[in-house]
Structures are given as structure tokens and as C-alpha cells.
C-alpha positions as CSV (number, residue, x, y, z in Angstrom):
1,M,-0.2,-0.1,0.0
2,D,1.6,3.3,-0.5
3,A,1.7,5.1,3.1
4,T,1.0,7.9,1.8
5,T,-2.5,7.6,0.5
6,A,-4.6,7.0,3.4
7,P,-3.1,9.0,6.4
8,H,-7.4,8.4,8.1
9,R,-6.2,4.3,8.4
10,I,-3.7,5.5,11.3
11,P,-5.6,4.9,14.7
12,P,-5.5,8.5,16.5
13,Q,-4.5,7.5,19.8
14,M,-1.6,7.9,19.1
15,P,0.7,10.6,21.6
16,Q,2.1,14.1,20.3
17,Y,5.3,15.6,20.9
18,G,5.7,19.5,20.5
19,E,7.7,22.6,21.3
20,A,7.8,21.4,24.9
21,N,9.7,18.3,24.8
22,H,12.0,19.7,21.7
23,V,13.1,22.1,24.7
24,F,13.9,20.0,26.8
25,E,15.7,17.0,24.5
26,L,17.7,21.0,23.9
27,M,19.0,21.5,26.5
28,Q,19.4,17.5,27.4
29,N,21.7,17.5,24.4
30,M,23.7,20.9,24.9
31,L,24.5,19.4,28.6
32,E,25.4,16.1,26.7
33,Q,28.1,18.5,24.6
34,L,29.3,19.8,27.5
35,L,31.0,16.8,28.8
36,I,32.2,15.5,25.5
37,H,33.6,18.5,24.7
38,Q,34.6,20.3,27.3
39,P,35.0,23.8,26.3
40,E,37.4,26.1,28.2
41,D,34.4,29.2,27.2
42,P,31.3,27.4,27.8
43,I,28.7,30.5,27.2
44,P,30.1,30.5,23.4
45,F,29.7,27.5,23.1
46,M,27.0,26.9,24.4
47,I,25.4,29.7,21.7
48,D,27.1,28.5,19.8
49,H,25.2,25.5,19.7
50,L,21.9,26.7,19.6
51,Q,22.8,28.7,17.0
52,R,23.2,25.0,15.0
53,D,20.4,23.5,13.2
54,N,21.4,19.7,14.1
55,D,19.2,19.5,16.7
56,Y,15.8,17.0,15.8
57,G,16.2,15.8,12.9
58,E,14.6,12.6,10.7
59,H,16.1,11.9,7.2
60,Q,14.2,9.7,5.0
61,S,15.7,7.7,2.4
62,G,13.6,5.6,0.7
63,P,12.0,4.8,-3.1
64,P,8.4,5.5,-2.6
65,P,5.6,5.3,-0.6
66,S,7.8,6.7,2.4
67,P,5.9,7.2,6.2
68,A,7.2,11.5,6.3
69,M,3.5,12.2,6.5
70,W,1.8,10.7,9.0
71,L,5.6,11.1,11.3
72,A,5.4,15.0,10.7
73,K,1.3,14.7,12.1
74,H,1.9,13.0,15.1
75,L,5.0,14.2,16.2
76,S,4.1,17.7,15.1
77,T,6.8,18.8,13.0
78,N,8.1,19.8,9.9
79,L,7.5,18.3,6.6
80,L,9.7,18.9,3.9
81,S,10.3,16.8,0.0
82,V,11.9,17.4,-2.4
83,E,9.1,18.6,-4.6
84,G,9.1,20.8,-1.7
85,V,11.9,22.3,-2.3
86,L,13.1,22.1,-6.3
87,G,14.4,24.7,-8.0
88,N,16.4,25.8,-4.5
89,R,19.1,25.4,-3.4
90,M,20.9,24.2,-0.5
91,G,21.1,27.3,1.0
92,C,17.4,27.5,1.3
93,L,17.1,24.2,2.9
94,H,20.1,25.1,5.3
95,Q,17.8,28.8,6.3
96,L,14.5,26.7,6.2
97,L,15.7,23.6,8.7
98,H,16.7,26.3,11.5
99,S,14.2,28.9,10.9
100,F,13.0,25.2,11.7
101,R,14.7,23.8,15.1
102,F,12.1,24.1,17.7
103,L,10.5,21.5,16.2
104,G,12.1,19.9,14.0
105,W,11.8,18.4,10.6
106,I,11.5,15.5,8.7
107,L,13.3,15.3,5.6
108,D,11.9,12.9,3.0
109,G,13.6,12.1,0.1
110,I,16.5,14.7,0.5
111,P,19.0,13.6,0.3
112,E,19.4,12.1,-3.7
113,T,22.5,11.7,-4.2
114,R,26.0,11.6,-2.5
115,E,26.9,14.9,-3.0
116,Q,23.4,16.2,-1.6
117,A,24.4,14.4,1.6
118,L,28.0,16.0,1.7
119,T,27.0,19.4,0.7
120,I,24.0,18.8,3.8
121,Q,26.4,17.3,6.3
122,T,28.5,20.5,5.4
123,L,26.1,23.1,6.0
124,G,26.4,21.4,9.2
125,I,23.1,19.8,8.8
126,S,23.0,16.6,10.7
127,P,19.8,14.2,11.4
128,R,19.5,12.4,14.5
129,H,17.1,9.0,12.7
130,V,18.2,7.9,9.0
131,I,15.1,5.5,7.9
132,V,16.1,3.7,4.4
133,L,12.7,1.8,2.3
134,S,13.1,-0.8,1.1
135,A,11.3,-3.1,-1.3
136,P,11.5,-5.5,-4.1
137,D,11.9,-3.4,-7.2
138,T,8.5,-5.7,-8.7
139,V,6.3,-4.3,-5.7
140,L,8.0,-1.3,-6.3
141,I,6.7,-1.3,-10.0
142,E,3.2,-3.1,-9.5
143,R,1.8,-0.2,-6.9
144,N,3.4,2.6,-9.2
145,L,1.4,1.3,-12.5
146,G,-2.3,1.2,-9.8
147,K,-1.9,5.2,-8.4
148,R,-4.6,7.6,-9.1
149,I,-4.5,11.1,-8.8
150,D,-8.4,13.4,-8.7
151,P,-7.2,16.4,-10.2
152,Q,-9.7,17.8,-8.7
153,T,-8.5,17.9,-4.5
154,G,-5.0,16.4,-5.3
155,E,-6.1,13.4,-3.2
156,I,-4.3,9.8,-4.4
157,Y,-5.7,7.1,-4.4
158,H,-4.8,3.2,-6.0
159,T,-6.6,0.4,-7.9
160,T,-6.1,-2.4,-5.9
161,F,-6.0,-0.7,-2.0
162,D,-7.6,2.7,-1.7
163,W,-10.9,2.5,-4.5
164,P,-12.6,5.4,-3.4
165,P,-16.3,4.2,-3.3
166,E,-18.1,7.4,-4.9
167,L,-19.0,6.9,-8.7
168,E,-18.3,10.5,-9.4
169,I,-14.4,9.9,-7.8
170,Q,-13.9,7.5,-9.5
171,N,-15.1,9.2,-13.2
172,R,-12.6,11.5,-12.6
173,L,-9.8,10.1,-11.3
174,M,-6.6,9.7,-14.7
175,V,-3.3,8.2,-14.4
176,P,-0.1,10.2,-12.5
177,A,1.9,11.5,-15.1
178,G,5.6,9.6,-15.1
179,I,4.6,5.8,-13.3
180,S,4.7,3.2,-16.3
181,E,6.3,0.8,-15.5
182,G,9.4,1.7,-17.6
183,E,9.9,5.3,-16.8
184,T,9.1,2.9,-13.0
185,A,11.8,1.3,-13.4
186,R,14.6,3.5,-14.9
187,K,13.9,5.8,-11.5
188,L,14.5,3.2,-10.0
189,L,17.7,2.1,-11.1
190,E,18.8,5.9,-10.7
191,Y,17.7,4.7,-7.2
192,H,20.0,2.1,-6.7
193,R,22.8,3.7,-7.8
194,N,22.4,7.3,-5.7
195,I,21.2,4.7,-2.7
196,V,24.5,2.9,-1.9
197,R,26.6,6.3,-2.1
198,I,24.1,8.0,0.2
199,L,24.3,5.3,4.0
200,P,27.4,5.4,3.9
201,S,26.8,8.6,5.5
202,Y,25.3,7.6,8.4
203,P,26.4,4.2,9.4
204,K,25.7,4.4,13.7
205,I,21.6,6.3,13.3
206,L,20.2,4.6,10.2
207,K,17.2,1.9,9.9
208,V,16.2,0.0,6.6
209,I,12.9,-1.0,7.5
210,S,10.7,-3.0,5.2
211,A,8.3,-1.2,2.7
212,D,6.9,-4.6,1.7
213,Q,4.0,-5.4,4.8
214,P,0.8,-2.9,5.8
215,C,1.5,0.3,5.5
216,V,0.1,1.2,9.1
217,D,3.5,-1.3,10.4
218,V,5.9,0.4,8.2
219,F,4.9,2.9,9.6
220,Y,4.5,2.8,13.7
221,Q,8.3,0.7,13.1
222,A,9.3,4.3,11.7
223,L,7.4,5.5,14.9
224,T,9.9,3.2,17.2
225,Y,12.8,4.0,15.9
226,V,12.5,8.1,15.9
227,Q,11.1,7.7,18.8
228,T,14.3,6.5,19.9
229,S,17.4,7.9,21.7
230,H,20.6,6.3,20.4
231,R,23.8,6.6,22.8
232,S,25.8,9.2,24.1
233,N,29.0,10.0,23.2
234,A,29.0,11.5,26.6
235,P,31.1,10.2,29.1
236,F,29.4,6.8,30.7
237,T,30.4,4.5,34.4
238,P,28.1,1.8,34.3
239,R,26.4,1.7,38.2
240,V,24.7,-1.5,38.6
241,L,22.1,-2.1,40.2
242,L,20.7,-6.0,40.6
243,C,17.3,-6.0,43.1
244,G,15.2,-9.9,43.3
245,P,14.6,-12.1,46.4
246,V,17.1,-14.8,48.6
247,G,17.7,-17.2,45.6
248,S,16.6,-15.0,41.9
249,G,20.3,-15.6,41.4
250,K,22.2,-11.9,42.4
251,S,24.7,-13.6,43.7
252,L,26.2,-15.3,39.9
253,Q,25.1,-12.7,37.2
254,A,26.5,-9.8,39.2
255,A,30.2,-12.2,38.6
256,L,29.7,-12.8,35.2
257,L,28.4,-9.3,34.7
258,A,32.1,-8.0,36.4
259,Q,34.0,-11.0,34.6
260,K,33.3,-9.4,31.2
261,Y,33.1,-5.4,31.7
262,G,35.6,-5.1,34.4
263,L,33.0,-4.1,36.9
264,I,33.5,-3.6,40.4
265,N,31.3,-6.2,42.4
266,V,29.9,-5.2,45.4
267,C,28.1,-7.0,47.4
268,C,26.8,-5.7,50.6
269,G,26.8,-8.6,53.1
270,Q,30.2,-9.8,51.9
271,L,31.7,-6.1,52.7
272,L,30.5,-6.2,56.3
273,K,31.4,-9.5,56.6
274,E,35.1,-8.5,55.0
275,A,35.3,-5.6,57.6
276,V,34.2,-8.5,60.4
277,A,37.1,-10.7,59.4
278,D,39.7,-7.3,59.1
279,K,38.7,-5.9,63.1
280,S,38.4,-2.1,61.0
281,K,36.5,0.7,62.6
282,Y,33.5,-0.3,60.8
283,G,34.5,-4.7,62.1
284,D,34.0,-3.8,65.4
285,L,30.9,-2.4,65.5
286,I,29.4,-4.8,63.1
287,Q,30.5,-7.7,64.9
288,P,28.4,-7.4,67.7
289,F,25.1,-7.3,65.3
290,F,26.7,-10.7,63.2
291,E,27.2,-12.7,67.3
292,K,23.3,-11.5,68.3
293,D,22.2,-12.4,64.7
294,I,20.5,-8.9,64.0
295,A,20.3,-7.0,61.4
296,V,23.1,-4.4,61.3
297,P,21.5,-0.9,61.5
298,D,21.7,0.9,58.3
299,N,23.5,4.4,59.4
300,I,26.9,1.5,59.6
301,I,25.7,-0.1,56.6
302,M,25.4,2.8,54.7
303,K,29.5,3.9,55.6
304,V,30.9,0.4,55.1
305,L,28.8,0.9,52.2
306,K,30.6,4.1,51.5
307,Q,33.9,4.1,52.0
308,R,34.0,1.1,49.1
309,L,32.0,2.9,46.8
310,D,34.6,6.1,47.6
311,Q,37.1,4.4,46.1
312,Q,39.0,5.2,42.7
313,D,38.8,2.0,41.5
314,C,34.2,2.4,41.4
315,V,34.3,6.5,40.6
316,E,37.1,4.9,37.0
317,R,35.6,1.5,36.3
318,G,31.8,2.0,37.6
319,W,30.3,-0.8,39.8
320,V,28.0,-3.5,40.3
321,L,26.0,-3.6,43.2
322,H,23.5,-6.1,44.9
323,G,22.2,-7.3,48.2
324,F,21.3,-3.4,49.4
325,P,18.8,-1.2,49.4
326,R,16.6,-4.1,50.6
327,D,13.7,-1.3,51.2
328,L,12.5,2.7,50.5
329,D,14.1,3.4,53.1
330,Q,17.1,2.5,52.0
331,A,16.9,3.3,49.2
332,H,16.6,7.3,49.6
333,T,19.3,7.2,51.8
334,M,21.3,6.4,49.1
335,D,19.9,8.5,46.8
336,S,20.8,10.9,48.8
337,L,24.7,10.2,49.2
338,G,24.5,10.6,46.0
339,Y,25.0,6.7,45.0
340,K,22.2,6.9,42.0
341,P,22.1,3.5,39.7
342,N,21.9,3.8,36.4
343,R,20.7,0.5,35.6
344,V,18.4,-1.2,38.2
345,F,17.1,-5.0,37.2
346,F,14.4,-6.8,39.0
347,L,15.4,-10.5,39.3
348,N,11.8,-12.5,40.0
349,V,11.8,-15.6,40.5
350,P,8.8,-17.9,42.1
351,F,9.0,-19.4,45.7
352,D,8.7,-23.2,44.6
353,S,11.4,-22.4,42.6
354,V,13.6,-20.5,44.9
355,I,12.5,-23.6,47.5
356,E,14.2,-25.7,44.4
357,R,17.8,-23.7,43.9
358,L,18.0,-23.1,47.9
359,S,16.7,-26.1,50.7
360,L,18.6,-28.5,48.6
361,R,22.0,-27.7,48.9
362,R,24.1,-29.3,50.7
363,T,27.7,-29.3,52.0
364,D,30.4,-32.1,53.2
365,P,31.7,-30.9,56.0
366,V,35.1,-32.9,56.0
367,T,36.6,-31.3,52.2
368,G,33.9,-28.3,52.5
369,E,32.2,-28.7,48.4
370,R,29.1,-27.5,48.1
371,Y,26.6,-29.6,46.4
372,H,23.0,-29.2,45.5
373,L,20.5,-32.6,46.2
374,M,19.4,-32.1,42.5
375,Y,21.3,-30.4,39.6
376,K,25.2,-31.0,41.3
377,P,24.5,-34.1,43.4
378,P,27.0,-35.9,45.6
379,P,29.7,-38.9,44.2
380,T,28.8,-41.6,46.5
381,M,26.1,-42.8,49.4
382,E,28.9,-42.2,51.7
383,V,30.2,-38.0,50.8
384,Q,25.9,-38.2,50.9
385,A,26.2,-39.2,54.6
386,R,27.8,-36.7,55.9
387,L,26.1,-33.9,53.3
388,L,25.0,-31.2,56.6
389,Q,22.7,-28.5,55.5
390,N,23.2,-24.0,56.3
391,P,20.0,-23.3,58.8
392,K,19.9,-20.5,56.7
393,D,18.7,-22.4,54.2
394,S,15.4,-23.9,55.5
395,E,12.2,-24.2,53.9
396,E,11.2,-21.5,57.1
397,Q,14.4,-19.2,56.9
398,I,14.0,-19.2,52.7
399,K,10.0,-18.6,53.5
400,L,10.7,-15.5,55.9
401,K,12.9,-13.8,53.7
402,M,11.3,-13.6,50.7
403,D,8.6,-12.0,52.5
404,L,10.5,-9.6,53.3
405,F,11.8,-8.9,49.9
406,Y,8.7,-8.3,48.0
407,R,7.3,-6.6,50.6
408,N,9.6,-3.9,50.6
409,S,9.8,-4.3,46.3
410,A,6.8,-1.9,45.5
411,E,8.3,1.0,46.9
412,L,11.6,-0.2,45.7
413,E,10.3,-0.4,41.8
414,Q,8.4,2.7,43.0
415,F,11.2,4.7,43.2
416,Y,13.6,3.2,40.4
417,R,11.4,3.9,38.0
418,D,13.5,3.0,35.1
419,A,14.0,0.2,37.1
420,I,13.9,-3.1,34.0
421,T,12.4,-6.2,35.4
422,L,13.6,-9.9,34.1
423,N,12.2,-13.3,34.5
424,G,15.2,-14.7,36.9
425,D,13.2,-18.2,37.3
426,Q,15.2,-18.9,33.8
427,D,18.8,-20.5,32.1
428,P,21.8,-17.8,34.2
429,Y,23.1,-17.1,30.7
430,T,19.7,-16.1,29.6
431,V,19.1,-13.8,33.0
432,F,22.3,-12.3,31.4
433,E,22.0,-11.6,28.1
434,Y,18.9,-9.5,29.6
435,I,20.8,-8.0,32.0
436,E,23.4,-7.1,29.6
437,S,20.9,-5.9,26.7
438,G,19.4,-3.7,28.9
439,I,23.9,-2.0,29.8
440,I,24.4,-1.2,26.4
441,N,21.3,0.0,25.0
442,L,19.7,2.5,25.7
443,L,16.6,2.8,28.3
444,P,13.6,3.0,25.9
445,K,10.7,5.7,25.7
446,K,8.0,5.5,27.6
447,V,5.5,5.9,25.4
448,P,1.7,5.7,26.3
């Protein structure tokens, strides 16, 4: 279907993005550029940046049709097509886009050649997203042959996909010029020659969308892409928080992240044990609580955690934290001291799976070897007979810890609004792939 023939078929409940949203993005982009370039005199730098016109560009390239008109409508932005700028020089295009910088712009079919692409870049016109619509030539020729135009209204119809029901309109429809099979094939040949030389100009912002599907699907894919932010070149240090009940696999996932990305693995419980073992000043405060098997106060935990997160390796390489915070008060305390994670993951695991993971764990008191009666059974009956279970792995203790976690998890998820919730009840390396994707890629925009 021709993407420009039936705009009335787009569902009306689409989000609208206007000037206020673009002004926010403008400020965000300007701060990013300050971080990247770190100019000696930031005021002239910011003025120059505001005067540039590379803020909100979406460029579309592809053999007709394209969803540019629908995108312009639903993004409340300006559309410039090849027809709209015919006869104008690139300088005129530059002036137009400069005047559109606050509401943004969409270029439809521009540039048509590599020379135009280079000229546009020379003028400082830099789109944020480039979409290429791809379809077999046979499909495009067939679409073109079925086009008809109403000479009175300029509305475009199609003999197969969008034929008007009114007999009066049918009778006055005309075949547009330049849509014969030979003419369309010639245009497509020229397009293919040019597009392979244009694409290298946009290596990191390019997305190819198949146009050989319903036009509404093409539109939604294009809309989703242009609403996605690209990863900034500004400095990014991962600060990862893993939340989940006991037995959800936080320790393993933290170890995998630390190993692959060089992050510092910060386990809150382990920090407390190390402080006691090292007989540090905080260890002396923690020891009595360990002996009585009661919770260490938050203020002591936070001092130990602060001491570790302030060390140079955590600051430079980033960290993955688990075991803290466990409730909303701890999250607020951590946030107030400036330790704000930029990626938060909640690992959800059903109670039965946690029981299976933990209650079947055993330790050999002779060798210190750890076993699991299901996943790693002891090699002989003799070894099995002497295995011991940690009292913390009893079903009663596990249930108490899980109940405590889920009582607080709702408030924690509300506090960390951009958190990603994952199913932790699957292969640990599958879980790791999901976590890894959430760290590498930008968080998706939440569209109502």
C-alpha cells in the first residue's frame, strides 16, 4: 500500500510530541555536548550550539512511498520533501531547517545523491535518525502502476489498495504522469545507483525497514525508531543495581558482569563480613550484631558501603551492587548521598523455584565441597551421608526472607521508575544476556 494514500487509517490514539518536548531535548543535548567537548569558555560554545540546526532531524530515504507525512503529523514537526524544495538551493534548505529547529524536521527523499549528502553535512545539517524503506522492485512497480490521482483534490488513490467508493470520484481519476513500468524501472535504477553511495554517510543512525508490508506496520516501526534516543558519546560509567529475593541469582549475575565489563562487584553482605574479618573500625561496630544474629543498622551499613564506592576503582570503572538497598528508606539514604544507579534490574523468581535452588544445598564438612541434591549430587552414598544443611537454607528461613523482600519490592520498584524487571527463573546465561542488553542499550522511552 502506498504510505501516502490513506492517512485517515492511522489509529487516532497516537502520542503527540510538541515544542515542550523538543526544548527539553535541546537542553539535554546541549549538556551532553558540554560534557563531550568540555570547552574552556562554555558560554560562546552554548550560544554557537543553540544557533546550529542539527537538533531534531529525521531523514527518510527510500523509493516512494514513505511514511514521512504521517510521522510529521504525529510528531507535530515539519515535513520537507523533494517536491517542496525543487528549484531551491541547499542554502535555502539550510535557512528552512534553521527556522524549524525548535519543532524539528523530517526530510523526505533528501538527499538524492552523495553530493547532496556531503553538502548537507557541510552546512551542519545532521539528522538524528535515518530510515531507508526497502522493497523489491517488482512490488514498487506494481504499486506505481495502480496509482490514480483526483485532479480536483490532489488526493492519490490506488486501484487495488485504496479505491474510492464514490462513483463520481472514480470517473474523474486520472493516471499520474511518469508511473509507467519503464519510467518507474528507470527511476528505481537511478535510485539504487545513488543510495549505495548515500548510506555510508550515516553509519550509526541508519535503520532499514521493509516497505513490503502493510503501511500501518511500516509507520509504527518508523515511529518507534525516531522516538528512540541514540547512545550519547558523553562519558558513561555503569552503576548497576541488582534487586531480587534470596536465591534469585544476583551474586552470579554480578560476577558475570564484573568479569565481562570490568565492573567492581560490590556485595553488601560480603563487605560487612570483610570489615569484621579485617577488624576495622567498622568491623568492631558490626561484630556484636553478627554475634547476636540481628540486622546491622542502616547507618553502619551505609558507612561501609560509602567507603567502598568512594574508592578509585569504583569511581573509574563503575560498579554492580547487590544486597542493598532492601527497602525504601535505604534507597532514599543511598540516593541522598549521591550513589544513584543508572541501571536497575529486578530479578523475579517464583517461591517454588527459590525453595528448589536453596533448600537442596548441602556442604561436605570434611572437604568443604558444596553440593546440590538435584543439580550437583554427591558422588557417593558415603559423602551424601555426611552432608550438612546450612540452617539459613531451611524452607522456613527462605520463606521469611522472601516475604520480607516482596513486602518492600513494590516501593523499591516505584522509587526506581526506570528499572527493568526480568524473569530470573531461567538459564542464568539467558538472564545475563537480558541484563547485558539493558546495560549496553539505552533505556526505552515509555510511550503512553
